C-alpha positions in Angstrom: 127.4 221.0 160.6 125.6 218.7 163.0 123.7 215.3 162.8 120.6 213.9 164.3 119.7 210.2 164.5 116.2 209.2 163.2 114.9 205.7 163.9 112.2 204.3 161.7 110.4 201.2 162.9 108.3 199.3 160.4 106.0 196.4 161.4 105.3 193.7 158.9 102.9 190.9 159.3 103.7 187.6 157.5 100.8 185.3 157.0 101.4 181.6 157.0 100.7 179.6 153.8 103.1 176.5 153.9 106.4 175.4 155.6 109.3 175.8 153.0 113.1 175.7 153.7 115.3 178.0 151.5 118.6 176.8 149.9 121.3 178.3 147.7 122.7 177.2 144.3 126.4 176.4 144.0 128.4 179.6 144.7 130.5 181.2 142.1 132.4 184.5 142.5 134.6 186.5 140.2 138.1 187.5 141.1 140.3 184.4 140.5 138.8 182.3 143.3 137.6 178.8 143.5 135.9 176.5 146.1 138.2 174.7 148.4 138.9 171.0 147.9 136.5 170.0 150.8 133.6 172.0 149.3 134.2 171.6 145.5 132.3 168.3 145.3 129.3 169.5 147.4 126.0 170.0 145.5 123.4 170.8 148.2 123.7 174.1 150.1 120.7 174.5 152.6 120.1 177.8 154.4 122.9 178.4 156.9 125.6 176.4 154.9 129.1 177.8 155.0 131.8 177.2 152.3 135.4 178.3 151.9 137.1 179.8 148.8 140.8 179.8 147.9 142.8 181.6 145.2 143.4 179.8 141.9 146.9 178.7 140.9 149.2 181.7 140.3 147.3 184.0 142.6 147.6 184.8 146.4 145.2 186.2 148.9 145.4 190.0 149.8 144.9 191.5 153.2 143.9 188.4 155.3 140.2 188.8 154.5 137.6 186.2 155.2 137.6 183.2 152.8 134.1 182.0 153.8 130.5 182.8 152.7 127.2 181.7 154.2 123.9 180.8 152.6 121.4 183.3 153.9 117.9 182.1 152.8 118.6 181.5 149.1 121.5 184.0 148.6 125.1 183.9 149.5 126.8 186.5 151.6 129.4 188.6 149.9 132.9 187.1 149.6 135.6 189.3 151.1 138.5 187.3 149.8 140.6 189.1 147.2 143.3 187.5 145.1 146.1 189.1 143.1 148.6 187.6 140.7 151.7 186.1 142.2 154.7 188.3 141.4 158.4 187.2 141.1 161.5 189.3 141.8 163.7 190.4 139.0 165.4 187.3 137.4 169.0 186.5 138.4 171.7 188.1 136.3 174.2 185.5 135.1 177.9 186.0 134.5 178.9 186.3 130.8 175.3 186.4 129.7 172.1 188.3 129.8 168.3 187.9 129.6 165.7 189.7 127.5 164.6 192.8 129.3 167.6 193.0 131.6 168.1 196.6 130.7 164.7 197.7 132.0 164.5 197.4 135.8 160.9 198.6 135.9 159.6 195.4 134.3 157.3 193.4 136.7 157.1 189.6 136.4 154.0 187.8 137.3 153.0 184.1 137.4 153.6 182.4 134.0 155.9 185.1 132.7 159.2 183.8 131.2 162.6 185.2 130.3 165.1 184.1 127.8 168.8 183.9 128.5 171.6 184.3 126.0 175.4 184.0 126.4 177.9 186.6 125.3 180.1 185.8 122.2 182.7 183.2 123.1 180.5 181.4 125.7 178.2 178.4 125.6 174.9 178.2 127.5 174.6 175.3 129.9 171.1 174.6 131.2 167.7 175.8 130.2 167.6 179.1 128.2 164.1 179.8 129.5 163.0 180.2 133.2 159.4 181.1 134.3 157.8 182.8 137.2 156.2 179.9 139.2 153.3 179.8 141.7 155.7 180.0 144.7 156.9 183.5 143.5 160.3 182.2 142.3 161.7 181.7 138.8 162.1 178.0 137.8 164.3 176.2 136.9 167.7 177.6 138.0 169.2 180.1 135.6 171.7 178.7 133.1 175.4 179.2 133.2 177.6 180.6 130.4 180.9 178.7 130.1 183.7 179.9 128.0 184.1 178.1 124.6 187.2 175.9 124.5 188.6 173.3 122.2 190.8 170.3 123.2 194.5 170.2 122.3 195.0 168.3 119.1 197.5 165.5 118.8 199.2 165.3 115.4 202.0 162.7 115.5 204.9 163.3 113.1 203.8 166.9 112.6 204.5 170.3 114.0 202.5 173.5 114.7 203.8 176.3 112.5 201.2 179.0 113.1 198.7 179.9 115.8 198.9 180.1 119.6 199.8 177.3 122.1 197.0 175.7 124.2 194.6 176.3 125.8 192.4 177.2 122.8 189.3 179.4 122.9 186.8 180.8 120.3 188.5 181.7 117.0 191.9 180.5 118.0 193.6 178.7 115.1 196.4 176.2 114.4 198.4 175.5 111.3 200.4 172.2 111.0 203.2 170.9 108.8 204.3 167.3 108.6 207.9 166.1 109.2 210.0 165.0 106.2 208.9 161.7 104.8 205.2 162.3 105.8 202.3 163.6 103.9 199.5 165.7 105.4 196.0 164.2 105.2 193.1 166.6 105.9 193.1 170.4 106.5 196.4 171.8 107.7 194.6 174.9 109.2 191.8 174.4 111.8 189.9 177.0 113.9 188.1 176.7 117.3 184.4 177.4 116.8 181.3 177.3 119.1 180.9 173.6 118.0 184.6 172.6 118.4 187.3 172.5 115.8 186.3 173.6 112.3 187.4 170.2 111.1 189.2 167.0 112.3 192.9 167.7 113.1 195.1 166.6 110.1 197.1 163.4 110.1 200.8 163.0 109.1 201.0 159.7 107.2 204.3 158.1 106.3 204.8 156.6 102.9 206.9 154.0 101.1 208.8 154.2 97.8 207.5 151.8 95.0 208.2 148.2 96.3 211.0 146.2 94.7 211.5 142.5 95.6 214.1 140.0 94.4 212.9 137.1 92.3 210.8 136.7 89.3 207.9 138.8 90.6 206.2 142.0 89.3 203.4 144.3 90.4 200.0 143.0 89.3 197.9 145.0 87.0 195.2 144.9 89.7 197.4 147.4 91.8 197.8 151.1 91.0 201.4 152.1 90.2 202.4 155.4 91.8 205.5 157.1 93.2 204.2 157.1 96.8 202.3 154.5 98.8 200.9 155.8 102.2 201.1 153.7 105.3 198.4 151.0 105.3 198.4 150.7 101.4 198.8 147.2 100.0 200.2 146.2 96.7 199.5 142.9 94.9 202.3 141.0 93.1 202.3 138.3 90.5 204.8 136.0 88.8 206.6 137.4 85.7 205.7 135.9 82.3 207.3 132.5 82.0 207.2 131.9 85.8 204.7 130.1 88.1 203.9 130.5 91.8 205.6 127.9 93.9 203.2 127.8 96.9 199.6 128.6 96.1 198.9 129.3 99.8 201.6 132.0 100.0 200.3 135.6 100.2 201.0 137.7 97.1 200.4 141.0 99.0 202.8 143.5 100.7 201.7 146.4 102.9 203.4 149.7 103.7 203.8 150.0 107.5 206.1 152.5 109.3 207.5 153.5 106.0 208.6 150.0 105.2 207.1 147.2 103.1 206.1 144.0 104.8 207.8 140.8 103.6 206.4 139.2 100.4 205.7 135.5 100.7 205.2 135.0 96.9 207.9 132.9 95.3 208.0 132.0 91.6 209.9 129.5 89.6 210.7 129.5 85.9 208.6 127.3 83.5 208.1 127.0 79.8 204.9 127.4 77.8 203.6 124.4 75.8 206.3 123.7 73.1 205.4 124.0 69.4 207.9 123.6 66.5 207.6 123.8 62.7 208.6 120.9 60.5 205.7 118.4 60.5 206.3 117.4 64.2 203.9 117.0 67.1 204.3 116.2 70.8 204.3 112.5 71.6 201.1 110.9 73.1 202.6 110.8 76.6 203.4 114.6 76.5 200.5 115.9 74.4 198.1 116.3 77.5 200.7 118.0 79.8 200.2 121.6 80.8 202.9 122.4 83.3 206.5 122.5 82.1 208.8 123.6 85.0 212.5 124.4 84.5 214.3 121.2 83.5 211.3 119.5 82.0 211.9 117.2 79.0 209.4 116.3 76.3 209.5 114.2 73.1 208.3 115.0 69.6 207.3 112.6 66.7 206.6 113.1 63.1 203.0 113.7 62.0 201.1 111.1 60.0 202.6 110.5 56.6 206.1 111.7 57.6 209.2 109.8 58.9 212.3 110.9 60.9 215.4 111.6 59.0 219.0 110.7 60.2 218.3 109.4 63.7 218.4 112.9 65.4 217.2 113.6 68.9 213.5 113.8 69.3 213.6 115.6 72.8 213.8 119.2 73.9 214.4 120.5 77.5 212.9 123.6 79.3 215.9 125.8 80.2 214.7 128.5 82.6 211.6 129.5 80.6 212.8 128.6 77.1 213.0 125.3 75.2 216.2 124.0 73.7 216.3 123.6 69.9 214.6 120.5 68.4 216.9 118.4 66.2 214.2 116.1 64.8 213.6 116.4 61.0 210.7 114.7 59.2 210.1 114.0 55.5 207.2 112.5 53.6 206.8 108.8 53.3 207.2 107.0 50.0 204.1 105.0 48.9 206.2 102.6 46.7 205.2 101.0 43.4 201.5 100.9 42.5 199.8 97.5 41.7 198.3 96.9 38.4 194.6 97.6 37.9 192.3 95.9 35.4 191.3 98.0 32.4 193.0 101.1 33.8 196.1 103.0 34.6 197.4 105.4 37.2 198.2 108.9 36.5 201.1 110.1 38.8 201.7 113.7 37.9 203.6 114.6 41.2 205.2 111.3 42.4 204.4 108.6 44.8 205.2 110.3 48.2 202.7 110.7 51.0 200.1 113.3 50.0 200.7 113.0 46.3 197.4 112.6 44.3 197.1 109.5 42.0 193.4 108.8 41.5 190.3 109.7 43.5 188.8 107.0 45.8 185.1 106.5 44.8 182.1 105.6 47.1 178.8 104.0 46.2 175.6 106.1 46.4 174.6 107.0 50.0 172.0 104.8 51.8 168.4 105.9 51.5 166.7 106.3 54.9 163.0 105.8 55.9 160.9 109.0 56.3 163.8 111.1 55.1 166.1 112.0 52.1 169.5 113.3 51.2 170.6 116.0 48.8 171.4 114.2 45.5 173.9 115.4 42.8 172.3 117.2 39.9 173.9 114.6 37.5 173.2 111.1 38.8 176.1 109.6 36.7 178.7 111.6 38.7 180.2 109.4 41.4 181.1 110.3 44.9 184.8 110.5 45.6 186.9 110.8 48.8 185.8 113.7 50.9 182.4 114.2 49.3 179.6 114.7 51.8 175.8 114.5 51.7 173.2 116.2 53.9 170.1 114.3 55.3 166.7 115.8 56.1 163.6 114.2 57.6 160.1 114.5 56.3 157.6 116.8 58.1 156.5 115.2 61.4 159.8 113.4 62.0 162.9 114.2 63.9 166.5 113.4 62.8 168.5 111.1 65.2 172.2 111.0 64.5 174.5 113.0 62.2 172.8 114.9 59.4 176.1 114.8 57.3 178.1 111.7 56.2 181.3 111.7 54.0 183.0 109.4 51.5 186.0 108.1 53.5 189.4 106.7 52.4 188.0 103.1 52.6 185.4 103.8 49.9 182.5 103.9 52.3 180.4 106.8 53.7 181.1 107.5 57.4 179.5 107.7 59.9 176.3 105.6 59.7 173.3 107.4 58.1 170.8 109.0 60.6 167.3 107.8 61.3 164.0 109.8 61.2 161.7 109.2 64.2 158.1 110.5 64.3 157.8 113.8 66.3 156.0 113.4 69.6 155.4 115.4 72.8 154.9 114.0 76.3 151.5 114.0 78.0 150.8 117.1 80.2 149.4 117.1 83.7 147.9 120.4 84.8 146.7 120.1 88.5 143.5 121.9 89.3 142.8 122.4 85.6 141.0 120.7 82.7 141.6 120.3 79.0 138.9 122.1 77.0 140.4 122.0 73.5 142.6 119.7 71.5 143.0 115.9 71.4 143.8 113.3 74.0 147.4 111.8 74.2 149.5 110.7 72.5 150.6 114.0 70.9 152.4 114.4 67.6 153.5 117.3 65.4 151.0 120.3 65.4 148.7 118.6 68.0 147.5 121.3 70.5 145.8 121.4 73.9 143.8 124.2 75.5 143.3 124.3 79.3 140.9 126.0 81.8 141.5 126.2 85.5 138.9 125.1 88.1 136.9 127.7 90.0 139.1 129.4 92.6 142.3 129.0 90.6 144.0 131.4 88.2 146.0 130.2 85.1 149.6 131.1 85.0 151.3 130.8 81.5 149.8 130.1 78.1 146.4 128.3 78.2 147.1 127.0 74.6 150.2 124.9 73.7 151.2 123.2 70.4 153.4 120.2 69.8 156.4 121.3 67.6 159.5 119.6 66.3 161.3 120.8 69.4 158.6 119.8 71.9 155.7 121.9 73.3 155.6 125.5 72.1 155.8 126.7 75.7 155.8 125.2 79.2 152.4 123.8 80.2 150.3 126.3 82.3 149.8 126.1 86.0 146.5 126.5 87.9 147.4 128.4 91.1 144.9 128.9 93.9 144.4 132.4 95.5 143.2 134.1 98.6 140.8 137.0 99.1 142.5 140.2 100.7 143.5 139.2 104.2 141.5 140.6 107.2 142.6 140.1 110.8 141.0 141.3 114.0 142.8 143.9 116.1 144.4 147.2 115.3 146.5 146.0 112.3 146.5 147.1 108.7 148.3 146.1 105.5 151.8 147.7 105.3 152.6 150.1 102.5 155.4 147.7 101.7 152.9 145.2 100.4 150.9 145.5 97.2 147.1 145.7 97.8 145.1 143.7 95.2 141.9 141.7 95.0 143.7 138.4 94.6 146.8 136.9 96.2 148.1 133.8 94.6 149.3 130.9 96.8 152.8 131.5 98.2 152.3 135.2 98.2 153.0 136.9 101.5 151.5 140.2 102.9 153.2 142.4 105.5 151.0 143.9 108.2 151.8 146.8 110.6 150.0 148.5 113.5 147.5 151.2 112.8 148.4 154.8 113.5 148.5 155.3 117.2 149.2 151.7 118.0 152.5 149.8 118.7 153.6 146.2 118.4 153.3 144.2 121.6 156.0 141.6 120.9 158.8 142.8 118.6 159.7 139.1 117.9 156.3 138.3 116.6 156.1 137.9 112.8 154.2 140.6 110.9 153.8 138.4 107.8 150.9 136.1 106.6 151.1 133.8 103.6 148.4 132.4 101.3 148.6 128.6 101.4 145.9 126.2 100.2 143.7 129.2 99.6 143.9 130.2 103.2 146.0 132.8 105.1 148.4 131.6 107.7 147.9 133.0 111.3 149.2 136.5 111.9 151.4 136.7 115.1 151.4 140.5 115.1 149.5 142.0 118.0 149.1 145.8 118.6 148.1 147.9 121.5 147.0 151.5 121.5 149.2 154.2 123.1 146.9 156.7 124.8 147.1 160.0 126.6 144.6 161.0 129.3 142.7 164.2 128.7 145.1 167.2 128.8 145.2 169.4 131.9 145.2 173.0 130.7 145.5 176.1 132.7 146.8 179.7 132.4 143.5 181.0 131.0 143.7 178.4 128.1 140.7 176.2 127.2 140.2 173.3 124.8 138.3 174.4 121.7 136.1 171.3 121.4 134.7 169.9 124.7 135.1 166.2 125.5 134.1 163.7 128.1 136.5 163.4 131.0 136.9 159.6 130.3 138.0 160.2 126.7 141.3 158.5 125.7 143.5 160.1 123.0 145.5 157.9 120.7 149.2 158.5 120.1 149.5 161.3 117.5 146.1 162.9 118.4 146.0 166.7 118.4 143.9 168.9 120.6 143.2 172.5 119.5 143.4 175.2 122.2 142.1 178.7 122.5 142.1 181.5 125.0 139.0 181.7 127.3 136.6 184.6 127.0 138.3 187.8 127.8 141.8 186.7 126.8 143.8 186.9 123.6 146.9 184.9 122.5 150.3 186.5 122.8 151.6 184.6 119.8 149.1 184.0 116.9 151.2 181.3 115.1 149.4 178.0 114.4 152.1 176.0 116.2 151.0 177.5 119.6 147.3 176.5 119.2 147.5 172.7 119.8 149.1 170.0 121.8 150.0 166.5 120.5 149.8 163.1 122.2 153.3 161.6 122.0 154.3 158.3 123.8 151.4 158.7 126.4 152.4 162.3 127.1 151.2 165.7 125.8 153.7 167.9 124.0 154.5 171.2 125.8 151.9 173.9 125.9 153.2 177.0 124.0 149.9 179.0 123.9 150.0 182.0 126.3 146.9 184.1 126.8 146.7 187.6 128.0 143.6 189.1 129.6 142.0 192.4 128.8 139.0 194.5 130.0 136.5 196.3 127.9 135.1 199.7 128.7 133.9 199.7 132.4 130.2 199.8 133.2 129.9 202.9 135.4 126.8 204.0 137.3 125.7 206.9 139.5 127.0 209.9 137.4 130.5 208.4 137.3 132.5 208.7 134.1 136.0 207.7 132.9 138.5 210.2 131.5 139.4 209.9 127.8 137.4 206.7 127.1 135.6 205.4 124.0 133.5 202.3 123.4 136.1 200.5 121.4 138.9 200.6 123.9 140.6 197.4 125.2 142.8 197.5 128.3 145.5 195.0 129.2 145.6 193.5 132.6 147.1 195.8 135.2 146.0 198.9 133.4 144.6 201.7 135.7 141.9 204.0 134.6 141.0 207.4 136.2 137.3 208.2 137.1 135.6 211.5 137.6 132.1 212.8 138.3 129.7 214.2 135.7 129.2 217.9 135.6 127.2 219.1 138.6 128.2 216.1 140.8 131.0 215.6 143.3 132.7 212.7 145.0 130.9 211.3 148.0 134.3 210.8 149.8 137.3 212.8 148.7 139.5 210.2 150.3 138.3 207.3 148.1 140.6 206.6 145.2 139.3 207.5 141.8 141.5 204.8 140.1 140.2 201.4 138.9 142.4 198.5 137.8 141.9 195.8 135.1 142.4 192.4 136.8 141.5 189.0 135.3 139.4 190.7 132.6 137.3 192.6 135.2 137.6 196.1 136.6 138.4 196.2 140.4 138.3 198.7 143.1 135.0 200.4 141.9 134.6 202.3 145.1 134.4 205.8 143.7 130.9 207.4 143.9 129.4 210.8 143.1 126.6 212.7 144.8 124.5 215.9 144.1 123.7 216.5 147.9 120.3 214.7 148.4 118.0 215.7 151.3 117.1 213.4 154.3 113.6 213.1 152.9 114.9 211.8 149.6 117.1 209.4 151.5 114.1 208.1 153.6 112.1 207.7 150.4 114.8 205.6 148.8 115.0 203.5 152.0 111.3 202.7 151.9 111.7 201.8 148.2 114.7 199.5 148.8 113.0 197.9 151.8 109.9 197.1 149.8 112.2 195.5 147.1 113.9 193.3 149.8 110.6 192.0 151.0 109.5 191.1 147.5 112.8 189.2 146.9 112.6 187.2 150.2 109.1 185.9 149.3 108.3 185.2 153.0 105.2 182.9 153.5 102.9 182.6 156.7 104.2 180.1 159.3 100.8 178.6 160.2 97.2 178.7 159.1 95.6 180.0 162.3 98.1 182.5 163.5 100.1 185.5 162.3 103.4 186.9 163.3 104.7 190.4 163.0 108.4 191.0 162.2 109.9 194.4 163.3 112.4 195.8 160.8 114.4 198.7 162.1 116.6 200.9 159.9 118.9 203.7 161.2 120.3 206.4 159.0 121.9 209.8 159.2 120.7 212.9 157.4 122.7 216.1 156.8 121.1 218.9 158.7 
């Protein structure tokens, strides 16, 4: 096998037409690269311009290749820079815990990958349970720690532990308590140490008192519960026994159980008697009849009732002895009326005697007085006379009111008592209805059955009955009121009527409406009033001022994009949600709805949970290169390697070139494998001429001047197998 070098020289003449300078568009290369900060804002790239590329976040450069490209005519030179995903070492193993995937040492972790830590049973996790592979190749934050679960030693005064272990206490340890004699247990006597502390509050041993007993005339009040035990802190109310009265009204009537003893009782009572009452036609004297308190030792006097006299000069007094009265010696008997005087043309009938209360003849009264505008109920027989005790009822005619007593009786002096009543014409006071007018009925004065109907002026609503009638008891209802109203309140700014206030088309004077900030806004001054009141048909000023809480546009990375594009100056109100999706060539790892949006909360965006995973479609292969075991529907996850081979009748150009390609950032990399069928040098020369002609067409060179021409020599060197 030998080689010979053939040199082909081609002369081209370029004719001048016009002077034009070539330039390039803004460069963009695949492979997780982006223009450097100094070049990212540049827009003009004339022929000869040079720019630098860097790897995107989460990727690092491979092999120290050139990061720069140059504008050559109107095309950029190829970019040699290659970037691969940042990888992190295996996460740190923690004592008394583990992370998901710890059992598989072959798992590789790249930028953005996270691991979850869990503690073993009996331990609590301190720190973040998730750490992630960061752009510096290390997991952040620091791994958590697993601390043994423990519970504090309980203190149960006046009680003893009867089961369980002594301190210290860890998970599932338990204690059982019993109180000392004279103490009751309050709460659970058995508690267990859990991951969240003791299963319940430790019990208490509470002392108790026997039912309280105090000297003196006191007893437990009905307001206090009577029981056999009263725990420490329980109070009992006392009161004086029946027939006794509290000495000092300022003294406390309460005693409290403390340290198994009752506190002193201030309440002191002294004996007293109830109001005395005796049979035998006696009554308390005038000086004692109005008394209500009768302490021990009190003395009162009795007298005979009207018509009775004392017999035998016995004592009229009784004395309160403790809480009982002594016996009353006073005895009373009916008075004697004596001999009756003679009467003309008549006689007395004395069937029962002449003592007080005996009936002799009835006292007679003349006919009752007739009143103006009224009448009384007459007897059916006008010849029957009225006697002592007879009564008559008066009534007024329609339209008149009765003033005085409607009943008078024949008294012992032969006259009706009291004075007969009077009948006064029924009238109602004039009515004043502000902001309203009378539209029906008569003008004042108003008498029985007169009526008035009102109507309010424009801008006022009537409250109450618009029609009232004068009755014997006054107006049939309270006169109406004409109340002004306000239209629904509207204020500038980001405020709205609160749900706590009723929304209506009219708000009567005196009505208040509560406002609140619109969604996404907060109150500027918390001391400012959020209330406005309708007064004189106008709303009072509203002090409430609100300001919006905004978030700047969210910064999204990790192959995640925002579903709906927005202007970079857009502001998002508090509570706004932005929907996310994976960029083309990526799919979400978790398809739940919760991962597909972020929310503006207090000027910050909620954490981003959407994670996108790239994939490659079937590779586009050329030059008689095919992939093993491949169909058109395959999708390949990032990092997947696919083996290539030549079609039948072809062989690899270089047996040392790898036939593996790798899916990286949704594109296939390392497509260096080529196949050949052994072409001759003539075929190679023909292809060279074809390719050279295509290059000249793409360059679109023009003549440099109108009068001259210039020839460019293009030399191509190649090798041909001999």
